[in-house]
N, C-alpha and C positions, 0 to 999 in steps of 0.2 A: 347385432350388439353391433356398435361403429370401433374399429380397432386403432390403430396407432398411425400419422401423415407423413409433400415436396409442391410446392406450389410452383416459386419461378428459381431457377437454376440458383444454387447458393453464391451469395456476392464472393467474390475473390478477397483472399487477404492483402491490406493494403499497406503492409511493409514486408520487407524480407524476414524481419525477425519474426513474423508468424508464419512462417514457412519449415518446413521437415527437410533434414538429409537424414536418408536411414544409412549407417555405416555397416557394410557386412565385411567381416574379417574374420578368421578362426584364430587369430592372435589377440590377447586382450591387450597387449602393449601398443598394438599398432593402432586398434578401437582409441584408446586411451589419449595417443598420439594426434590423431585425428580429428577427434574430439575437442580437444584444448585450440584447435589452429579454430574450428567455427561454431565452438559453442555460443560465442558473445555476439552471433548475427544469425544463428536460427536454432530451433528446435531440433535436437540432433536424438535419433533411436540409433537402437545397435542392436545388430544379432549375427552370432558366431557361427551360422551355417546358413546352407544355400535354401534348405527348406522353412526354416524361420522367415528367414527375408522374405520368401514369398509370400507366407501366412499375411504380413506385415502388409506387405505391398497390395495384396488382394482384398485387405480388411475392409474395415468403416473408416478408418483413418491412415489412409494412405502417403506416403510420404511424398513429396516434390521433386524429390531428387536423390539418385543412389550414389554411392561410392562403394563398387563391390570390387572384393579383393578376386582373383583366378583363380589362386590356389588353394582350393580347402577341401575336406575331407568330405565324403559322399559327392552331392553333386557339386561341379565345379562351377567358377563364376560366370563361364561360358556358356553352360549347359542353364544357369538361372538366368543370365541375360536373355536365352534365346526362349525361354516359358515365359519370361515379362514382355516379350515382344511377340508373341502370340498370342495372347491374352487381353481381350478388348480393353478390361479393367486398367492395363500397367503398360500399353503399348505406348503410351503418349509419357510415361516417367522418364525421364533423361539419364540416361546411366553412364558413370563415369567409372573405368576400369583403373585400380590403384593396384599394380604389378611388379614382382623383380625382372619379369623378363621383358626383354626390350629386343629381341630379333622382331625383325619389320612384318614376318609371315605372322606373328603372334598378333601386334597391332594390326595387321590387316584382320583378322579374323576377330578380332572384337569389333572393329568398323561396322564390319560387314554383317555381324551380328542383330548390329542397329546402338551397338555404342556413338554417345555425341564425342566421348574423348577417352585418352588412354594416359595414364600418368604412370610412368615410372619410378619405380624404388631406388636409391632412395631419393627422396623427392624433397623440394625446395618448400619450405611452407607458405612463402609469399606467392610462390606460381601456383599450387593448390586452392588458397585461399582466391586468389584470382578468377581461375578457372571455374571455380564452385559457383563464385558469383557472377561471372559471364553468362552460363547457363540456367542458371534460378533465374537472372531476370531474363532470358530467351523463353523462360516456363510461365513468368508471368504475364508477356505479352501473348504468349501461345494462348493461355488459360483464360484471358479477358476476352480475346479473338472469337475463342469459342461458346465462351458466355454470353458473348454479344448475338453470334449467332445464332442463340436457341430463344433468344427474346423475342417478341412480338414487337416492331419501332415504335410503335401507337401507344400499347397498351401498357409497354413492360411487364407484360405477363408472359409465361412459355409459350412460344409459336407454335407451329401443328407438326415443326419438323420431332420437336423434342418430345412432344404429345406421343406420337407416332411410335420413337423408342421406347418411349418409358411402358407405352401399353402394351407394347410387344415385349418387350421385359416382367412386366407385372404378371401379362394371361402365362407367360411360363412359369414364373414363379408359383402362381396361384395352383397350378394344374401339379408342380413338383411336391409341394408342401401341403394339397388341400385346403387353400386358403378360400376365403371369399373375396369377391372382387368385385366391386360396383362404379358402375360409368355413369354421369350426369350430364346430358346434353341440354343446353339452355340457349335460348332464343330472345331477344329484345321483340318484343310485342310492337308492333306497326312502326317498325324502326325506317321502314320507306317514307313513309308521311313524316316521321320528325326531320328528317335530312331535306324534304319536299320543302317542310315549312321553315324550317329554321337554317337550313344551308349546312352543306359539307363541314365548313369549319365546326358547325355548335354539335353537328355530328359526332366527328373526331371527339370534342370535348365529352359530350355524353359518353363516347364509348369506354372514354378512359373514367369517365366516374363511377360507373358500372362495374369493370375490373376493378376498381380500389373497391368497393363496397363488396364485390364477392370475393377479394382476396382476403380480406378482415374475418372471413368468415370462416377462414380453414385455418383453424392451427396447428393440425398435425405435419411435424416436418416430411411425411411420406407420403400426404396428399398432393395432386398436381393441380393445377390450375390453368388453362390454356385457351388462347384463342384460338378457336376453331376453324373459322373462317368468315368477313364479314360482320355480323350482329349476331355471332355463333361463339359462343363459349364452350368449355368443355373442364367436368371436371375427374378424374381418376382418382379414387378411392380404396386401395391394398387393405386386405383384414376390414374387410368392412359389408357385412351381409343386408339383406333387401329393406328391412326394418330401419337398421344404421343410415343407410344411404337416401333413403324416403326424408330420413330425420334430417341429415345434412341438406337435401335437395331444400326442403321447406326453411330450413335458416337462412339460405342464398336466397331462396325468391323474397323473404321478409329483410331481408339485407340490401335489398334491389327499393325494395320498395317504402321502406323506412329513409331512404335518401330524398324523397319526394322530388322527384327532378320532374320540371314540369313540362308536358306534353301537350298541348293543347290542341293536336290535329287527332285526339284520340277520345273517345267516350269518356274513358277515365282521368282524364287531364293529367297524368302523369307517367310517368315511364314505369314498366312492369315487366314481368320478366316468365315465360314459360318454360317447364320444366321435363324433361322424361327420363326416366330411371331405369337402368336395366342390371342384373346381380348374375357372375357365376358364383353359385352356391356351392362351398366347399370346394371348390378347384374340378368338379364333375360337371363336362360338358354336356348337354341332356339335348331332345331334337331341339334343333333350330339353332344352337349355339353349341358349335364347334371352333370358332377360330376370334381373333381380335373385332374381325369384322362384321359377324355376326352379333357380338357384344351391343358396337357401335348403330350396327340396322336395328337393335331390338330396343335402343334407349331413343332411336331417330322416329321409331313407331309410337314409341311413349308419346313423346313431344308431340307429334301430328297430333296424337288424341288429346293433348292438352289445349291447346291451339284450338281444337273445333269444337272443345266442350268449353269454351269460353274464354279462354287468354288466362295468364296470371294466376297459373294452380301449378301443380305437380302432378304427373303421372307415372306408374309405376310399370315395367313393362308384363307384372301379371296381373296389373288390373283389370 
């Protein structure tokens, strides 16, 4: 059974109005004042305590910036900031402290913990709006740089760096939750001959056409398509068992075949794909499959058998 899907890094929102500010304060009046100041420029979410703020920040729809009160019951703002900056999913979210404390030692403590700014109460509305705007613009630029660093510059799918990160995360999640995890390794058949015959410029165009064809076959937001290197691509399919992975692999193969990209230097006269699949079943490592590297090697061995059997076909590690 195939479960649910990321292919390339999600595009960043193209306007500040699509960005989210999380306001964290135990005083409803303070939340209302801050929300009124920025609601016309950003999406606004609120939390009245530190625990709830951390839940939102580490959830599926994290904020782009956090306005954080220092003095709150339970865990205070300093502790919230410390936890945010120690968690890989939230370390990049800018934190602006909003507090009645105005001692230099308090400000130093906040900035040392990783906050980007420190706004003292009573605050001036124009100053708050300006500082939020400036830090949000910096966040947008930072996100764009991060996004581009995770893309293959030629094909515009995910690159090897992002794939390695997602594979490690998906492996750990599969072990933790007992989910299946399938990996598909793909190689364009006779691509050296393609480059030799048509030239490297045409070879680059061919890689882009193949990448688009593969990308079109993955519909789930959680699946990842990446360029693995050279003429190799890889698909990472969380919560996907072996039969489901084989089905997706066959769809990927057919997606490239139906493009009918001419390849005069091979017998089939068009570009084709060979694929190897490997699956971690129910999050249970077995003999020879104890790490993400083992999963990759199993898919690579299956890919080798697909090429040895005549190419333009799918082989699974269990075949």
